[in-house]
N, C-alpha and C positions, 0 to 999 in steps of 0.2 A: 267763775268758780262757784261751787255749791255753797249756798248760804246756810249756815247752821243755826239752830236754836241753842239756847244756853245749856240745856241738859245734854243735847247731842254733842256739843263741843267738849263736854266733860267725860264722855265715855272713854274708857281706856283702850287705846289702840295697841293691843298686845298679841294679835294673831298674825302669823306670817304665812308664807306660801305652803309650807308643809302642813300647817294647821288647816288651811282651807282645803287642801287636797284630801286630807283625812276626813274633814267635815263633809265634803262632796261624796266620797265613797261611803262614809258612815250613814249618810242620809238615804243612800240607795240600797245598800246591802243590809237586809234584815234577815228574817227567817225564810223569806220567799224563795230564794234560790235553792234552798235545801229541799223544797217541796214542789214548787211550780213546774219543774221539768216533766212531771208525770201528767199534769193537766194539759200541757202543750202536746205531749205524745198522744193523748187521747183524741185530740182534734186532728192531728196530722201524723199518723203512725208510719212515718218514713224518715230515715236518717237525714236525708238531704233537706226535707221540709222542716224537720225539728230544728236543725242547726240554722237553716235559712231564716226561720222565725226569729231566732235570737240575734242573728246578724242584722236583719231588717230593723228589729226593735232597737238595736244598738245604734244604727244609723239615724233613726228618729231621735233618740236621746242625744246623739252628737249634734244633730241639727239644732235641737233645743239648747244645747250647751253653747253653741256659737251665738245664738240669739241672746241668751242671758249674759254671755261674755260682753257683747256690745253694750247691752243696757247697763250692766254693772260698771262698765268703764266710763259711764257718763255721770255716775253719782257716787258719792263717798259717804252717804248717810245710811242708817239702818232702816230696814223695812222691806227691801227686795221688791217683790211683785206689787205690794201695796203702793210703794212709792212710784213705780213705773206706771201703774194703772191710773193713779191719782194725777200725775203730771201729764200723761198723754190724753186721758179722756175726761174723767170727772171724779171728784172725791167720793160721790155716792157709789160708783162702781168699785172703787178701792175699798170702801167701808164694807160693802157686801162681800168682797173677797175675804177680808179679815174676819168678818162675822162667820162666814162658812168655815174658815180655817179653825176657829175656836169651837164651833158647835158640831162640825161634821168631819172635815177632811183630816185634821191633825189629831184632835183629841180622841175621836173614835178609833183611829188607827193606833194611837199610843196605848189606849186601854186594851185593845185586842192583842197587841204585841206584848204588853206587860203580863197578861194572863198566859200567853204562850210561854213566856219566860218562866212563870211560876210552875206550869205543868212540866216543863222539861227539868227544872230543878228537882221537883218531886220524883220524876222518873229516875234521876241519878241516884236518889235515895231509895229506889225500889218501892216507892209508895204511890198509890193512886190518889191524886188530889181531888177533893170534892170541889164543887163550884165555889162554895163559900170560902174554903181555905185558899184556893187559888186566887180568888179576888183579894183576900187579906194579904197574901204574900206579894201580889202584884202592887197593891197599894203601898206596901212598905218600900218596894223598889222605887216607885214613883216619888215617894216622899223623900227618900235618901238622895235621889238625883236632884230633886228640887232644892234641897238644902245645900248640896255641893255647889250648884250653879249660883246660888246666892252669895257664895264666898268670893266670887269674881270670875271674870271670863277666862282667866288663866287656869283656875282650878277646874272649871267646866271643860275647857279645851284639853287639858292634860288627861282628864278622865276619859274623854271621848277618844283621844289618840291611843291611849292604852288599850281600850276595848277594840278599837279598829285593828291594831296590830295583832292582838290575840285572835280576832276574827279571821284575818288573813292567814295566820298560822293554821287555824282549823281547816280553812278551805284548801290550803296547800296540802295538808295531810290527806284530805279527801281525794284530791286530784292524784297525788303520788301513789297512794294505796289503791285507788281505783284503776290506775293504769297497770298495776301488777296483777289484776284479775284477768283470767282468761276471757277472751272476747266471747260474746254471746254466740251460740251455735248458728251457722249459716242458715239452717232451716228456719229459724225464728225470723231472721232478716228477710228471707224469701217470702214467708207468709205475710210479712208486713207490707210488701211491695208487689204481691202477686196480682192484686186486683187493679183494674184500670178505671179509676173514677173519671167522670166528665170534668171538663175544664172549669165549669161553673161550680161544681161540688168542691173541686180542689181550691178554688179561689175563696169560697165562703168558709171552708174549713180553715184555710190559712188566716183569713180575717179573724175567725173565732180564736185561733191560737195566739194572735197578737194581743188580745185583751189582757190575759194574765202576764204576757211578756212585758207589755208597756207598764203594767202595774208594778212589776218587779223592777223595772228600770226607773221608776219615779223617785223623786226625792232630791235630785241634784240642785233644784232651784232654791232649796232652803239655805244654801251657803250664802246667798245674797242678802239674807235677813240680817247678817252680822257685819255688813259693810262698814258701819260706824266704829267697829272695834278691830279693823284690819289695818295693818301698816301698809302704806302705799296701795290702797284698795283698787285704784284704777289700773294697776299693773298686776297685783297678786290675785285679785278675784278672777279675772278672765283666765289667767294661767292655771289657777287651781281648778276652775271649772273644767277646762279641757283635759288636764292631766287626770283628774278624778274620774271623769266619764270614760276616758280611754282605758284607764285601769280597770274599771268595772266591766267594760265590754270584754276585756281579756279574761277576767275572772269568770264571768258568766258563760262565755264560750268554752272555757276549760272544763267547768263543772258539767255543762250540758253534754260535751263530748264524752267525758268520763262516764256519765250515766248511760248514754247510748252504747258506749263501748262495752261496759260491764253487763248491762241488762238486756241490750237490744231494744229496738223501738217497741215491740209488742210487750216485752217484759217490763219496760219502763212505764207503759200505759196502764199496766195492771197492778202497780204498787203505789200506795198513797204516801209512802215514805222512801223516795228513791235514794236519798243520801244515806239513810240508815241501811237500806238493802245493799248498797254498794260496799259499805264498810263491814257489814256482816259477812259478805262474800270474801272480803279481804282478810279480816281479823276475827271473825266469829262474834260472840257476844261482847267481847272487849271493844270491838269496832263500833258496835251500836252505842255503847256507853260513851266512847270518845266523841262520836258525832252529836250525841245528846248534849254533851258539855259544850261542844262547838256552837250548837244552835242556841243554847242558853246565853253564851257570851255574845253571840251575834244579836240576839234580841235586846239584851241590856245595853249593848253598844248603840243600837238604833234609838233606844229611849234616851240615852245620854245626849246624842246628837240633836234630837228633837227638843229636849229641854234647854239645850244651849242656844238654839237658833230661833225657834218659833216665837217665844215671848217678845222678841224685838219688833214683830209686826204690831202687837198690841201697844207696845211702847210708842211706835211711830203714830198710831191712831190717836193715842192720848196726847201726843205732842201737837197734833192738829186740833185738839179740843173736841175730838169726835169719840172719845171713850172716857172711862173713869180717869179723872185727873191724877189720881195716885199712881196709875200705871206708868206715868212719865217721870216719876221720881227715882233718883238713883240713891243707892245706899253707900256706905263708906267704901265698899269695894268697887264703886263706880259701875254697878250693873243695875238694871231695872228689876229690883227684887220683887216688887208687887206684881209685875207682869209675869215673872217666873212662877210666883206662887199661884197666880190665877190659872196658868196652864196646868200646873200640877194638880190643883184642886179640881178642875173640870175633868181631867183625865181620870182622877181617882173616883169622882162621883159616877162617871160612866162605867167604870170598872165594877163598882158595887151595884149599879143598876142592872147589870146583866144584859144590857142592850148593845154592847160594843160590836157584836157580830152583825147585828141588824144595821147599825149605823155604818159599819164598814161597807155594807152593800150599797150605800148611797154615795160613796166617795168618788168613784171613777167618773161618773157623768158630770159632777161638779168640777172636778179637777181639770178635765180636758177643756172645758169651756174657758177657764181662766188661762190655761196654757195658750190657747189660740188667741185670746184677747191680748195677752202679754206679747206674743209674737207680733201682733198688729202694732204694738208701740214702736217697733223699729221703723215702720213706714211713717208714723206720725212724727217721730223725732227727726228723721231725715228730711221730711218735707218742711218741718219747722226751721231746720238749719238753712235750707235753701232759701226760704222766704224771710229769714231773719226775724220771724215773729216770736215774741216771748211766750213762755208757758202761761197757762190761765192764771188770772189773779188769785184764784182760790188756792193755788198751790204755794205754800210757804217755803218749800224747799225745791226750787227749780233745778233742773239737771244742767250739767255742764254741756256746752254746745259744741265741743270739739273732741270727740271720743278717740282715744289712741287705738282702739280695736274696732274692726268692722267685720260683719258677717261675711265670710268668703262665699262667693256665688250668689249673693243677694241680687235680685229678689227670688231666684229659683229655689234656693235652699230654704229661705224663710217660708215661701208658699208651700213647699214640700212638707214642712213641719205643720203648718196650719191645716193643710188637706189631711194629713195623717191624724191630727187631733179631731177634725170633723168626722172622718171615717170611723174613728174609735167611738166617738159620741153616738153616731148612728148605730153602730153595732151594739153598743151597750144598751141604748134605749130600746132597740129592736128585740134584743134577747131578754132584757130585764126591765120591761116598761114600768112595772109597779115601783120597784126600788128607785129607778131613775127619777120618776115623777116626785117621789117623796123627797129625795135629795135636792131636787130643784126647788121644791116647795119650802124646805128649810132654808135654803140659800136666799130665797126671795123675802123671807121674814126680816132680812137685814134692811130692806128699804124703809119700813116704818121705824125701825130702830135708828137708822141714819137720820130720819127727819126729826125724831125725838131729840137726839144729841145735837143736831144742828141748831135747834131752837134755843138750847141752853149753852151753846158753844162759847167757851172762854179759852182761846188759844194760849198755850204756854209762852211766856215771854223769856 
């Protein structure tokens, strides 16, 4: 069985299967699905290839969900990827992951999404938000969510569930009203498929389309961060992961189909606001306002999910004596309030710095590296079970050695996910070398930080 530290043992296990499913879907569905379809259509202006990109991206996400389902079934403690990387490889690698999460992948994304929320709220009021006012409104939203999550995991989860349900209602309205729009003229479809590109051009274009698709599908892994607060985590986490990812695949395919149906591939590639364009065709200006409200709800829901899940990684790092000791302390509501406050504070600082869009450009290359490494944990843990060797002595929370869930089709499906991650890393570095190198550089600053904390390490008892 998993050995718990004293603080970990006192976390409140109040999340069930429905909560985890909503957390998975909430971590994936942000504002991206309302906007990303046009980026995909620009790369592959063909109905079949557009939908094919979303199907393929969904298969990659599902393969990842299977992997994380097996890993989550082996551990009942909070921290998710941090715990898996620490126990499979080395605490230094796990620390670098948490470091990058705080400085790049999560906080930068939260800041960008918070500003998007502020701009859509202003659009609902028929006002144009200045950068300073948008940052101020975004900071207020982040601060409110920080406070809510400090009141307990149940308060944070209830808020997240509410926004997720409202988000699904907005998406359902987009799909239903979009289907009522007369299909795009056949001539537009013909123009989009009249040329005969070479096989190589088609493959490279399809690969380019997968970059925004995979970014839109990202986020399901964050549900594992809250394992220490889930009832029967070795059963509910794997089930919630799979149900949530399957639900998102259905949602994304529905939205993509509706956008192509209403606008046509060429029309979709020519608009930067596809969801708004579809709703305008269906309901006029009222439709545009409805979808603006839907996007605002979707963004605040994503922020709520991030504030609920990600601080548990910093909590796990502090439990190992590798981060500020205060981050491992629980408040009266039995949540790591200092870790939650840290996440909110860093996201707010990035929001006011105005650098969130630049930081967001560094996210993909860092994210996919840790996805591939985490998938490699499956091989390590399975080999360890065969040889009956214990986890490294550096790991204070070893995994359980008899998982109730196993990745179907392993090692083929696991290798498929790793290869997909490597391909996306290559595509990202090839297309955006400057941003990728900066992201990798920020990530590597975690190594000296790890050595600093290791020298003063005082594990929580």
